[in-house]
Steps between C-alpha positions, in 0.01 A plus 500: 500500500287766661807677642647518143192632316450814714827674405441417136160666503636808669788523253261474205284782639803720547603458137153579377480816707836619378385455144209739559729802530660723757166631638461189716645496855816302551469177697769402739666167427401214720776433752650160540412283796820596677434872452146461623613331819759766567245777444255341741768488767640848454174695450203336678152637450410758774189396702351756743481376859355820648185431706210730413372710793215361704200734472188539713224636277231698682192623319319808631172651382611859527819699486612700804459873454835538675706352782556798727402398851339833591303584185169414671438201273475164680400289198529122493731526198740722690503259794578211265816666369592601856499129590802453273682822595463470877454243776334534839737691728402274790563177306647218707747247357323169559831309525673725755188657654680835469378824349628560146493876530564577867736366764184387683129574495439761775315375807470583867702187578807608300477868593394614155164618634504733802219667693554839661274687744462845345338811657230629265368854461206677346493514119731202462392227253425177687303181444202515735331215683293407191800478269445832323767763439394820676658818629509479879238722659288524813278190522708276271480136608855360520678196638779619735835324494466403865188292425616156383178323593163487325361786711299772334685784323507837676384845396786744439483845654727796569524446873772238510774343289430172323741255344416297189680207339717589202659225291833510319609231256861461389584326172863396444574437132714208390843618380578521128141535377496638146267650246484329163753753361757388760477807724460449876147485641508697826270629774484843335311340208213422740499858630499635145200282416316595819523871422378440143199314645432801726490733200315266266153573637406136439231368732659157474776606740304742718416248773866420571616861460248625757631249755869571442674760714840465330717277284877562520824333393741461792769382259521332159359171631268618782145623452292620798121544482311678780121497527266760642394441863237231542566322169608136513661370175326163472658421161848618404394515134277795592792721610781389267528721193626337183836665419574699185853558363598840638836483319312503169187705567577755771580778251165469321204719594168341599358593159798342323463184707143462376608506136859373494588171329724430799192455718237394247676282240832383642477513880778345703411217734642269763315189386587199287469675163588831337300673229689497169254619235137601454333467163183705549185302435694178450732382776722588796830311526682437827823308556670356805624762741870418560486705822205309648577390856453132407666512159794296629262217587367465146180688576287578306472188287394687186747714306228728369141601566296637212166669564288470186213747465203299373162667567289213365438232763411229247824557311693509828350163599606356164851632557500340844425163342747524211790623712513866396391591855594322822292721730189714466517770765222660708424764236279243322261497797443127462269514803234624257505180293229235517568205726506257205778707343694510829455123542648452153783740577594334828494155338771605254691758705551632851237748618599715798274711721638807681385796712234293678340750735133530614394850401124459445276523806131480582444791741215513750320835528525487880432864582347706217558874498145568617605362842771766540285734707486231769120490517428159347152378588370170368147646473607812314806407296493471125725194525505239773820430691552153353879473479617639833421151632826305460317167517287602203810593299678176587197289415453668162871442441445132579218490242733651240798277598755723329775236472283258305347783296844616389616143435188423297550812291869434447431136415289628210777731378836350596668160470482313828878501546502881528243529779655510848358260756282667763486352846166481676520758778205365699523195722128425477225564249173656617214558259482880456122473459481376859721787614277756328200358681685523832588866437134575432485497121209260471365356179146545382335348195325711243375489144836622371706246693672502835598826666670579829375771732631638828347365818694610804814607310682762712446858380282390207126554475303173508365409160794657311575276199855378449499635146822669385643705215846415361687784327756397236678626192417384150803281428451137405684394816277713725186363336609138537605538862175686574300214348686251723438712811130536419468126437671401826307748713184387326562147624490649851165665409659847488375709211762712318455735206805605298536866401776532240638848431775653282819553701477880487158478670588219739814675627360852490607702809260536790245600596342420160706193414347177635830358632686803633166655600447179703155424363493127421430158652775296335770619259753317285817708486854443376786673680832587344785302665669730750780483758249457779288241678137462398389578855636853454229561241235456768629693801273768648706789367444376144119540501398744221256757636403865481760567770792402270352599163404135435861386472586157638510130421269371776184508291352240738482770768637241742627642831651297781774623733643154568515425128682831439756423769557140388531616139765750607684216673497286183624799301795573729602159629486269200774309322816490715337724759195293595247236399156660511287394204316758290287232328393353835405847623285562192332161548430573866329837445390449136443849356552333161552157345808440279411349165674489164879526481694707252742286297717502187596211271798432276616189321830323435579236241621163622823589322574713807556385856341745743578455870217394728288800601692713249388855433549673168741732681721192556591491130868457586425164664350340188700229323458308173325165539730204439 
């Protein structure tokens, strides 16, 4: 009965509508069952089976000013976009253990790294025995090529010919490498980039440029780098210029390169993605690069990467939780968040720490500038010679216990999972208070508490109190680390007073500035990461004084010929060329104590699989979580 009533109702409605006049739309008659079946067979409903693209959403706090490599801007935002456009040229395929970009990674074993004995002449740029680039002149300390042992460097003069080591490194490109526009990527693209770096005036590249004698293309796939005499390329990254597409950019002037959309908004790359569009202030869209060297292997896993510009951290965190963002990059400077916030973040997402490098140091004022005339007298001097005694420095370092100080500080500011384990470097524990007594820093009791005074300390007047001044900046970090140092030295009955100054006063040039004028007891200083060993900061030639217009990094005034020589050895025979340890050398002579590391944080949603020990620059390795 139900199957009969429905057509009757429809028929009745049709008649009523017809009676209302011609203004009403016409209804199609209901087909019979047979017609309906035939229609269903001959014209099925179209259902889309196209899979939507997989998208990796990256939020960033600021928009890059541009993407030209040599514009002098090294912002975090720029580096984030670079991570999608490019990959590390020295990347190794973990499955085949072969280089992705080169036929092999150059080494002495495979003939890619060669050492030549080169005659040197006056006025020629060389790296001297302390690791500095100088123009060869009478009295320059050099390491001759014939000296393969740890003997002392020699002094160059005009009387005889000397040979120095000169390194060449040959890079052989893999065949069929392509830019994202499909054009061949060739050795000439590296040369083109190198010459742009030369003309850029950017200090970021100056270190490598000064140590490069030449960079030439032997053919389309062969690149040959030659260093200046005396320079040992410890890391290939230091001497390998990132290529730029000469086929696209070679006709542009340097001024045009700085402003062109080809370099700033739509640069070509060799990485996993290519830049498709840039909506200023909103987002940057990148899609899979069909010419990526691993494209045939289904890499990368994401079809698209979208960088969303979201300046507000709170909103970005909300977007991370609701799926609008999968990653928050390093532009958010998450390292500035409170530990409770980071704990919450790591509980819900992945939190990754990068760029872990100790750059803060506590420097001992070993030889103040007032000793420079060589007439130090304990009875007459305005400051006693406290820190030339290595045992005193090492015992104060034991009181401070830098490893535990840093760990305690980081434990207050970082989730435990992010703090690297530190191995105890000492096989036995000796109470530093006992050591101070043995040196001659004896404790006396007074109305204001315990105090140590000198009693038989070498080169120090008896009765001199072990009371020190600590010079620091005014940042929150400096103040907290200073408080920890003062507390720990106080437990060894060493009195310390903190003097906190604005940076422009603290780092004022000598002779008036307290640091570079070498007029302090202890100083907390942060060095910029450089392509050098820390020991090179404290070699004798780096002492700022009136003789060199107060220019130099060795504010400790530390001078030791054996240290200088050993530091030179670590600087020229590291990595594949030796095993000497810069950190061990600094610990042995102790001109300064390494303290707080420099680090950056970024976070990834659990919707994304990031490889173990992944860097943000490994964006192409990320995959969607299953």
